[in-house]
N, C-alpha and C positions, 0 to 999 in steps of 0.2 A: 504494500500500500504506500501511496505517496500523498503528501499534502502540498498543494500549490497555493502560494500567496501572491496575488497581484496587488502591488503596493503603489498607491497613487499619492503624489504630493499635489495638493489642490491649490488653485489660485486663492488668494486671500479672500475670505468671506464667502466662499462657494461650497462649503461643506454640506450644508442642508440641501442645496439644490443637487449636488452630485450624489449624495446618499439617496435622495428620492428617485433619481434616474436609475441608479443601480438596483434599487428595489423593484422598479418597473421592469428592468431588464432581466431580473432573475428568472422569471417565468419563461422567457425566450431561451435563456441559457439552459435551463433544466430540460426543456423540450428537445434541445439539441445535444443532450448528454453531458452538459457541463454543470455538474451539481454544486451550486454555490451554497454551502452550508451556513456560512457566517459572513456578516459585514462587520468590520471593526473600525473604530475611530480612535484617534490618539487621546491619551490622558496625560502622558508626559512625552518628552522628546520633541521631534519636529512638529510644529503646528500644522493643522489642516492635512493630516494624513488619513487616508481611507484605505482599508485593506479588504480585499475580497478573498475569502479562504475556501478552498475546495479540496475534496479528497477523491482520489482515483485508485483503481486496482493496481495500475502500473503506468509506466511512461507511454506505452503503446495506447492505452485507453485515453490518456491525456491528449496525445497527438491526434487520435481519431476525433475526439470531441472538438478540438481546435479547428479541424477541417470543417466539421459540420457548422460550427458557430460562424466561421468565416463566410459561409454562403447563406446565412439566415437573414432574411430581410427585416424581421422584427428586431433582431439584435443590432443590425446595421443602423436602423433608425435611432435606437437609443444611443449607440456609440457616436453617431454624428453630433448629437446634442451634448454628450458627455465630454468629448475630447477638448472643447474650448474651456472647460472648467479645470483642466489638469495642466499643471506646470511641468511635471515629470513623472516617470513611473519606472518600476522594475518588477521582475518576477523572481520569486524564490521557490525552489522545489526541494522538499525534504522527504527522505525515506522514513517511514514510521517504524521505530524499533520496538516499541511496546505501547 
């Protein structure tokens, strides 16, 4: 099993709007096999951080879901509105040990 964390540094003051958009996008992601279990926001550290956390059986399952999401019109609509709210981002992938 792996955990994927998509970490976004948002533009100043855009956390509520970005979080609302990702909540809308979760349904589209789940339909396409990208199971977003949690949305996390910063308490300490860099301000305006939003994390989307997902779990997959393995890297192959993650790659398959990425392909499906890339062709999803519903997700692309959310993504177009989400990207202007993001200053930068990165992805972390972890193997679950226990």
